[in-house]
GULUMTI-692748 format. One record per atom (N, C-alpha, C, O): residue number from 1; x negated, z, y negated. Coordinates in steps of 0.001 Angstrom, whole numbers, always signed. Layout:
residues N
nr: NUM&x: X&z: Z&y: Y
...
end
This chain:
residues 81
nr: 1&x: +53349&z: -6291&y: -30780
nr: 1&x: +52156&z: -5624&y: -30313
nr: 1&x: +52145&z: -4189&y: -30844
nr: 1&x: +52347&z: -3956&y: -32036
nr: 2&x: +51911&z: -3254&y: -29963
nr: 2&x: +51851&z: -1851&y: -30335
nr: 2&x: +50397&z: -1386&y: -30307
nr: 2&x: +49690&z: -1581&y: -29318
nr: 3&x: +49966&z: -776&y: -31394
nr: 3&x: +48600&z: -264&y: -31461
nr: 3&x: +48540&z: +1127&y: -30848
nr: 3&x: +49445&z: +1943&y: -31022
nr: 4&x: +47478&z: +1369&y: -30144
nr: 4&x: +47279&z: +2674&y: -29523
nr: 4&x: +46423&z: +3556&y: -30430
nr: 4&x: +45857&z: +3093&y: -31420
nr: 5&x: +46344&z: +4811&y: -30075
nr: 5&x: +45481&z: +5729&y: -30827
nr: 5&x: +44040&z: +5241&y: -30789
nr: 5&x: +43324&z: +5341&y: -31786
nr: 6&x: +43618&z: +4725&y: -29672
nr: 6&x: +42263&z: +4194&y: -29524
nr: 6&x: +42022&z: +3019&y: -30472
nr: 6&x: +40928&z: +2875&y: -31020
nr: 7&x: +43044&z: +2177&y: -30667
nr: 7&x: +42932&z: +1052&y: -31605
nr: 7&x: +42710&z: +1557&y: -33035
nr: 7&x: +41869&z: +1030&y: -33764
nr: 8&x: +43459&z: +2564&y: -33417
nr: 8&x: +43311&z: +3129&y: -34762
nr: 8&x: +41926&z: +3750&y: -34954
nr: 8&x: +41302&z: +3576&y: -36001
nr: 9&x: +41457&z: +4464&y: -33952
nr: 9&x: +40133&z: +5080&y: -34025
nr: 9&x: +39055&z: +4012&y: -34134
nr: 9&x: +38132&z: +4149&y: -34937
nr: 10&x: +39156&z: +2960&y: -33347
nr: 10&x: +38173&z: +1877&y: -33403
nr: 10&x: +38171&z: +1184&y: -34758
nr: 10&x: +37107&z: +901&y: -35309
nr: 11&x: +39347&z: +910&y: -35295
nr: 11&x: +39444&z: +259&y: -36604
nr: 11&x: +38856&z: +1154&y: -37698
nr: 11&x: +38172&z: +673&y: -38601
nr: 12&x: +39125&z: +2444&y: -37610
nr: 12&x: +38593&z: +3388&y: -38586
nr: 12&x: +37071&z: +3445&y: -38505
nr: 12&x: +36397&z: +3440&y: -39535
nr: 13&x: +36531&z: +3498&y: -37308
nr: 13&x: +35078&z: +3531&y: -37111
nr: 13&x: +34421&z: +2277&y: -37677
nr: 13&x: +33387&z: +2371&y: -38337
nr: 14&x: +35000&z: +1110&y: -37432
nr: 14&x: +34458&z: -145&y: -37959
nr: 14&x: +34445&z: -147&y: -39491
nr: 14&x: +33483&z: -605&y: -40107
nr: 15&x: +35510&z: +364&y: -40095
nr: 15&x: +35590&z: +406&y: -41561
nr: 15&x: +34513&z: +1336&y: -42127
nr: 15&x: +33836&z: +976&y: -43090
nr: 16&x: +34350&z: +2520&y: -41544
nr: 16&x: +33326&z: +3449&y: -42026
nr: 16&x: +31923&z: +2884&y: -41818
nr: 16&x: +31064&z: +3021&y: -42689
nr: 17&x: +31689&z: +2254&y: -40677
nr: 17&x: +30371&z: +1660&y: -40421
nr: 17&x: +30043&z: +581&y: -41445
nr: 17&x: +28894&z: +451&y: -41868
nr: 18&x: +31054&z: -195&y: -41845
nr: 18&x: +30836&z: -1267&y: -42821
nr: 18&x: +30468&z: -710&y: -44192
nr: 18&x: +29779&z: -1375&y: -44966
nr: 19&x: +30916&z: +497&y: -44497
nr: 19&x: +30666&z: +1095&y: -45808
nr: 19&x: +29471&z: +2051&y: -45832
nr: 19&x: +29096&z: +2533&y: -46900
nr: 20&x: +28879&z: +2329&y: -44692
nr: 20&x: +27865&z: +3379&y: -44576
nr: 20&x: +26667&z: +3172&y: -45498
nr: 20&x: +26243&z: +4118&y: -46162
nr: 21&x: +26116&z: +1981&y: -45557
nr: 21&x: +24935&z: +1746&y: -46394
nr: 21&x: +25240&z: +1975&y: -47874
nr: 21&x: +24450&z: +2599&y: -48583
nr: 22&x: +26365&z: +1479&y: -48333
nr: 22&x: +26752&z: +1673&y: -49734
nr: 22&x: +26967&z: +3160&y: -50027
nr: 22&x: +26569&z: +3655&y: -51082
nr: 23&x: +27577&z: +3846&y: -49117
nr: 23&x: +27828&z: +5285&y: -49282
nr: 23&x: +26515&z: +6053&y: -49380
nr: 23&x: +26386&z: +6968&y: -50195
nr: 24&x: +25543&z: +5684&y: -48553
nr: 24&x: +24219&z: +6320&y: -48582
nr: 24&x: +23534&z: +6103&y: -49931
nr: 24&x: +22922&z: +7023&y: -50474
nr: 25&x: +23636&z: +4902&y: -50464
nr: 25&x: +23047&z: +4597&y: -51774
nr: 25&x: +23698&z: +5442&y: -52866
nr: 25&x: +23015&z: +5968&y: -53745
nr: 26&x: +25005&z: +5564&y: -52804
nr: 26&x: +25713&z: +6356&y: -53806
nr: 26&x: +25354&z: +7838&y: -53703
nr: 26&x: +25278&z: +8530&y: -54718
nr: 27&x: +25134&z: +8320&y: -52496
nr: 27&x: +24770&z: +9728&y: -52316
nr: 27&x: +23453&z: +10027&y: -53026
nr: 27&x: +23311&z: +11079&y: -53648
nr: 28&x: +22498&z: +9117&y: -52938
nr: 28&x: +21217&z: +9311&y: -53623
nr: 28&x: +21407&z: +9371&y: -55130
nr: 28&x: +20818&z: +10222&y: -55796
nr: 29&x: +22220&z: +8483&y: -55669
nr: 29&x: +22496&z: +8487&y: -57107
nr: 29&x: +23256&z: +9748&y: -57504
nr: 29&x: +22985&z: +10335&y: -58551
nr: 30&x: +24201&z: +10161&y: -56673
nr: 30&x: +24971&z: +11377&y: -56962
nr: 30&x: +24071&z: +12607&y: -56972
nr: 30&x: +24268&z: +13514&y: -57780
nr: 31&x: +23092&z: +12642&y: -56085
nr: 31&x: +22178&z: +13789&y: -56024
nr: 31&x: +21449&z: +13954&y: -57351
nr: 31&x: +21327&z: +15066&y: -57864
nr: 32&x: +20969&z: +12858&y: -57898
nr: 32&x: +20263&z: +12896&y: -59185
nr: 32&x: +21214&z: +13341&y: -60303
nr: 32&x: +20859&z: +14171&y: -61140
nr: 33&x: +22408&z: +12784&y: -60301
nr: 33&x: +23387&z: +13073&y: -61348
nr: 33&x: +23952&z: +14497&y: -61228
nr: 33&x: +24144&z: +15170&y: -62240
nr: 34&x: +24217&z: +14957&y: -59999
nr: 34&x: +24898&z: +16234&y: -59791
nr: 34&x: +23985&z: +17459&y: -59867
nr: 34&x: +24452&z: +18554&y: -60180
nr: 35&x: +22705&z: +17292&y: -59591
nr: 35&x: +21808&z: +18446&y: -59530
nr: 35&x: +21885&z: +19325&y: -60784
nr: 35&x: +22067&z: +20535&y: -60650
nr: 36&x: +21754&z: +18770&y: -61997
nr: 36&x: +21822&z: +19656&y: -63167
nr: 36&x: +23200&z: +20281&y: -63377
nr: 36&x: +23316&z: +21323&y: -64021
nr: 37&x: +24237&z: +19652&y: -62840
nr: 37&x: +25586&z: +20193&y: -63000
nr: 37&x: +25887&z: +21297&y: -61986
nr: 37&x: +26581&z: +22264&y: -62300
nr: 38&x: +25363&z: +21146&y: -60774
nr: 38&x: +25683&z: +22071&y: -59685
nr: 38&x: +24708&z: +23244&y: -59617
nr: 38&x: +25070&z: +24318&y: -59137
nr: 39&x: +23483&z: +23054&y: -60087
nr: 39&x: +22455&z: +24097&y: -59993
nr: 39&x: +22907&z: +25440&y: -60589
nr: 39&x: +22658&z: +26476&y: -59972
nr: 40&x: +23559&z: +25465&y: -61759
nr: 40&x: +24015&z: +26763&y: -62275
nr: 40&x: +25044&z: +27443&y: -61359
nr: 40&x: +25063&z: +28668&y: -61245
nr: 41&x: +25885&z: +26653&y: -60716
nr: 41&x: +26869&z: +27219&y: -59787
nr: 41&x: +26180&z: +27777&y: -58547
nr: 41&x: +26549&z: +28842&y: -58053
nr: 42&x: +25186&z: +27062&y: -58049
nr: 42&x: +24413&z: +27549&y: -56902
nr: 42&x: +23748&z: +28874&y: -57270
nr: 42&x: +23756&z: +29817&y: -56479
nr: 43&x: +23182&z: +28943&y: -58454
nr: 43&x: +22542&z: +30160&y: -58936
nr: 43&x: +23552&z: +31313&y: -58991
nr: 43&x: +23253&z: +32432&y: -58574
nr: 44&x: +24739&z: +31028&y: -59506
nr: 44&x: +25799&z: +32040&y: -59562
nr: 44&x: +26148&z: +32532&y: -58156
nr: 44&x: +26237&z: +33738&y: -57926
nr: 45&x: +26343&z: +31606&y: -57219
nr: 45&x: +26684&z: +32003&y: -55852
nr: 45&x: +25610&z: +32893&y: -55249
nr: 45&x: +25918&z: +33883&y: -54585
nr: 46&x: +24358&z: +32544&y: -55478
nr: 46&x: +23256&z: +33336&y: -54929
nr: 46&x: +23247&z: +34744&y: -55535
nr: 46&x: +23049&z: +35721&y: -54813
nr: 47&x: +23455&z: +34857&y: -56834
nr: 47&x: +23467&z: +36174&y: -57479
nr: 47&x: +24672&z: +36996&y: -57044
nr: 47&x: +24562&z: +38197&y: -56801
nr: 48&x: +25812&z: +36342&y: -56949
nr: 48&x: +27061&z: +37054&y: -56649
nr: 48&x: +27169&z: +37432&y: -55179
nr: 48&x: +27628&z: +38530&y: -54865
nr: 49&x: +26756&z: +36546&y: -54262
nr: 49&x: +26990&z: +36764&y: -52847
nr: 49&x: +25715&z: +36917&y: -52024
nr: 49&x: +25734&z: +37582&y: -50988
nr: 50&x: +24618&z: +36321&y: -52459
nr: 50&x: +23342&z: +36476&y: -51764
nr: 50&x: +23072&z: +35436&y: -50693
nr: 50&x: +23966&z: +34739&y: -50215
nr: 51&x: +21796&z: +35366&y: -50341
nr: 51&x: +21313&z: +34434&y: -49319
nr: 51&x: +22026&z: +34692&y: -47987
nr: 51&x: +22258&z: +35838&y: -47603
nr: 52&x: +22362&z: +33612&y: -47300
nr: 52&x: +23029&z: +33728&y: -46008
nr: 52&x: +24539&z: +33842&y: -46085
nr: 52&x: +25210&z: +33858&y: -45053
nr: 53&x: +25086&z: +33922&y: -47292
nr: 53&x: +26540&z: +33986&y: -47440
nr: 53&x: +27156&z: +32645&y: -47064
nr: 53&x: +26508&z: +31601&y: -47135
nr: 54&x: +28407&z: +32699&y: -46666
nr: 54&x: +29095&z: +31486&y: -46234
nr: 54&x: +29824&z: +30824&y: -47403
nr: 54&x: +30417&z: +31489&y: -48252
nr: 55&x: +29760&z: +29495&y: -47417
nr: 55&x: +30442&z: +28699&y: -48440
nr: 55&x: +31289&z: +27650&y: -47736
nr: 55&x: +30806&z: +26941&y: -46853
nr: 56&x: +32540&z: +27556&y: -48128
nr: 56&x: +33433&z: +26510&y: -47637
nr: 56&x: +33682&z: +25551&y: -48790
nr: 56&x: +34216&z: +25935&y: -49830
nr: 57&x: +33290&z: +24302&y: -48594
nr: 57&x: +33519&z: +23258&y: -49599
nr: 57&x: +34655&z: +22384&y: -49083
nr: 57&x: +34509&z: +21673&y: -48089
nr: 58&x: +35775&z: +22448&y: -49769
nr: 58&x: +36933&z: +21646&y: -49366
nr: 58&x: +36884&z: +20347&y: -50154
nr: 58&x: +36954&z: +20344&y: -51383
nr: 59&x: +36763&z: +19249&y: -49427
nr: 59&x: +36625&z: +17937&y: -50062
nr: 59&x: +35199&z: +17673&y: -50502
nr: 59&x: +34971&z: +17337&y: -51664
nr: 60&x: +34227&z: +17816&y: -49601
nr: 60&x: +32821&z: +17706&y: -49987
nr: 60&x: +32330&z: +16291&y: -50261
nr: 60&x: +31185&z: +16109&y: -50675
nr: 61&x: +33163&z: +15297&y: -50041
nr: 61&x: +32725&z: +13918&y: -50309
nr: 61&x: +31473&z: +13572&y: -49530
nr: 61&x: +31460&z: +13640&y: -48301
nr: 62&x: +30423&z: +13201&y: -50241
nr: 62&x: +29200&z: +12756&y: -49566
nr: 62&x: +28276&z: +13906&y: -49174
nr: 62&x: +27205&z: +13665&y: -48617
nr: 63&x: +28664&z: +15143&y: -49451
nr: 63&x: +27884&z: +16291&y: -48993
nr: 63&x: +26707&z: +16680&y: -49867
nr: 63&x: +25916&z: +17541&y: -49484
nr: 64&x: +26576&z: +16065&y: -51032
nr: 64&x: +25441&z: +16372&y: -51909
nr: 64&x: +25444&z: +17851&y: -52294
nr: 64&x: +24407&z: +18511&y: -52237
nr: 65&x: +26605&z: +18367&y: -52686
nr: 65&x: +26664&z: +19779&y: -53063
nr: 65&x: +26399&z: +20680&y: -51866
nr: 65&x: +25712&z: +21694&y: -51993
nr: 66&x: +26935&z: +20319&y: -50707
nr: 66&x: +26680&z: +21108&y: -49499
nr: 66&x: +25183&z: +21221&y: -49220
nr: 66&x: +24692&z: +22289&y: -48852
nr: 67&x: +24478&z: +20139&y: -49392
nr: 67&x: +23036&z: +20147&y: -49147
nr: 67&x: +22336&z: +21071&y: -50148
nr: 67&x: +21398&z: +21781&y: -49787
nr: 68&x: +22784&z: +21064&y: -51386
nr: 68&x: +22192&z: +21961&y: -52388
nr: 68&x: +22463&z: +23421&y: -52026
nr: 68&x: +21575&z: +24263&y: -52161
nr: 69&x: +23667&z: +23730&y: -51572
nr: 69&x: +23988&z: +25094&y: -51146
nr: 69&x: +23100&z: +25503&y: -49971
nr: 69&x: +22551&z: +26604&y: -49948
nr: 70&x: +22967&z: +24601&y: -49000
nr: 70&x: +22168&z: +24885&y: -47809
nr: 70&x: +20706&z: +25119&y: -48177
nr: 70&x: +20081&z: +26050&y: -47671
nr: 71&x: +20167&z: +24293&y: -49040
nr: 71&x: +18774&z: +24431&y: -49441
nr: 71&x: +18521&z: +25755&y: -50163
nr: 71&x: +17407&z: +26278&y: -50139
nr: 72&x: +19559&z: +26293&y: -50804
nr: 72&x: +19432&z: +27569&y: -51503
nr: 72&x: +19528&z: +28760&y: -50541
nr: 72&x: +19309&z: +29904&y: -50938
nr: 73&x: +19856&z: +28481&y: -49276
nr: 73&x: +19932&z: +29556&y: -48301
nr: 73&x: +21336&z: +30018&y: -47971
nr: 73&x: +21521&z: +31054&y: -47333
nr: 74&x: +22328&z: +29252&y: -48403
nr: 74&x: +23709&z: +29577&y: -48079
nr: 74&x: +24105&z: +28878&y: -46778
nr: 74&x: +23574&z: +27818&y: -46447
nr: 75&x: +25029&z: +29474&y: -46057
nr: 75&x: +25550&z: +28852&y: -44816
nr: 75&x: +26800&z: +28067&y: -45224
nr: 75&x: +27740&z: +28634&y: -45781
nr: 76&x: +26805&z: +26776&y: -44947
nr: 76&x: +27841&z: +25910&y: -45497
nr: 76&x: +28675&z: +25223&y: -44427
nr: 76&x: +28205&z: +24917&y: -43331
nr: 77&x: +29932&z: +24995&y: -44791
nr: 77&x: +30848&z: +24183&y: -43992
nr: 77&x: +31617&z: +23325&y: -44979
nr: 77&x: +32104&z: +23824&y: -45994
nr: 78&x: +31730&z: +22037&y: -44687
nr: 78&x: +32518&z: +21142&y: -45512
nr: 78&x: +33684&z: +20586&y: -44712
nr: 78&x: +33522&z: +20199&y: -43554
nr: 79&x: +34857&z: +20546&y: -45326
nr: 79&x: +36059&z: +20026&y: -44660
nr: 79&x: +36649&z: +18957&y: -45556
nr: 79&x: +36940&z: +19204&y: -46726
nr: 80&x: +36823&z: +17775&y: -45004
nr: 80&x: +37404&z: +16661&y: -45752
nr: 80&x: +38566&z: +16111&y: -44942
nr: 80&x: +38485&z: +15999&y: -43719
nr: 81&x: +39624&z: +15775&y: -45619
nr: 81&x: +40805&z: +15255&y: -44919
nr: 81&x: +40974&z: +13797&y: -45262
nr: 81&x: +41908&z: +13154&y: -44783
end
């Protein structure tokens, strides 16, 4: 049996859907844990580059840091492989 690209995409989607609730729970915990660690960096970015500057987060994981950047007024893009 040969799997098609569509088969791989479907299997990947099913795996991510099965983990979605747990991932959401972890994101909430990460937000609480990461805020005091990331806030000084957000402050630095704002002072150095200013509101509306673009930020590229490579490997953003659950996006907690991206959300903090966005809330501070930065324009964000996250890329995960």
